[in-house]
N, C-alpha and C positions, 0 to 999 in steps of 0.2 A: 706408556702402554695405555694409561687411562684415556689420553687424548685420542689415540688410535681407535679405542672402543667407542668413544663418543662420536667420532667422525663416521665410523662404520654404521652406527645406529642412525645417525642423521641421514646418511645416504640411503639406507634401507627405507626409512620413513618417507623420504621424498619420493623414492621410486614407487612405493605402494600407494601413496596418496595422490598420484598423478591421475586426474580425472579422465585423461585421454585413454588410459589403459583400462578404465572401468568398462564392463560390458554394457553395450547399449540395449536397453529394453525395447522390444518391439512396441509400436504404437498400438493402443487398445483397439480391437475391432468393434465396429458398430453395425447395426442393422437398420435398414430403411425399408419401410413397407410402402408398396405402391397402392394407395387407397384412393378411390374405390377400386374394387376388383375390375379387371378388364373383361369386357364381353365383346366379342367380335365374331365375324363369320369366316368360314373357310369353304373351299370348293368340295362338292360331293361328286360321286360318280354319276348321279342323276342330275342332268342339267336343269330340271324344273324345280329342284330344291337346293337350298343351301344349308349348311350345318353351322351350328353355333358353338363357340368355345368360351367358357367362363373360367378365368384363372385368377388366383391370388398369388402375388409374387413378393418375396422378401429378398432384398439385396444385402449381401455382406460387404460392408464398406471397409477399406483397408485402414482407415483412421477415423476415430470419432470426430475429429476436427473437420473432416471433409463432408460430414452429413449436411450442413447448411448449404454448401456449394452444390452438392448432388440434388438436394431438394429443389433448388432453384431451377434445375433442368428436368424436373419431372414431366412436363409436357413433351419435351423432346424424347425422353425415355419411353413414354407411353406410345408416341407415334412410331418409334422404331419397333416396338414390340408388336403393335397392330400390323405394321407393314410386313414383318417376318411371318406372322401367323397367316395373313391373307394370301401368301404365296404357297401355302401347304395344302396338300390334298387330304381327302378323308382317311386314307390308309396311314399317312404319316401322323395324323392327329390321334388316331385311335390305337396305334400300336405302342407298346412300351419302349421299343427301340426308337421309334419315331418321336416319342415324347422326350427321351433323353437327347436325341439329336436336335430337337427344337430348343430345348433348354440351353444346349451348348452354342447353338447358332445365335440365340437371343443374347446370351452372355457376350459372345464375340462382337456382335453388332453394337451392343451398349458400351462395351469397352472402347471401341473405335470412336463412337459418337462423343463420349465424354472426354476421351483423350484429345480430340480435336477442339473441344470447347474449353477444357480446363488445363490441358497441357501435361496431364499425368494420369496414370492408372488409378482409378478411384474404386472400381468394383472388383472385389476379390472373388465373389461367387454369387450365384443366383439360385434361389429355391422356389419351386412351385409348392405353395401350401394348400392350394385347392386347384383341381384340374377336372372340370366337368365338361363333357361334350354332348351334343344332341343333334341328331339329323332329322 
């Protein structure tokens, strides 16, 4: 009887000590700031004037270990952002729904660009921490 009890305890200990059964903790998120702020122009309704947009962007990175790889591609990210903004008109820049649509489009384009460079999704989300426009 004692041998059966010891065998049962040993089996239970082995079962609960198996590291493959332990819950995997998600990788810690990190934030990457695009410094300096981006200042670029956009199309206005008046063809003789252009509007300017100044934005500060923070990127939520899916893993802290990916921040150095993402930092290496900051020039690419800035170019993608400026390209997306340059295609927007005044109404899209100035409206709240347009700003959210712009944020989502920039996020989508950045994800595609970095996935083609790094082979994996790096950016989890994107935040505008400053958004100023002038016509």
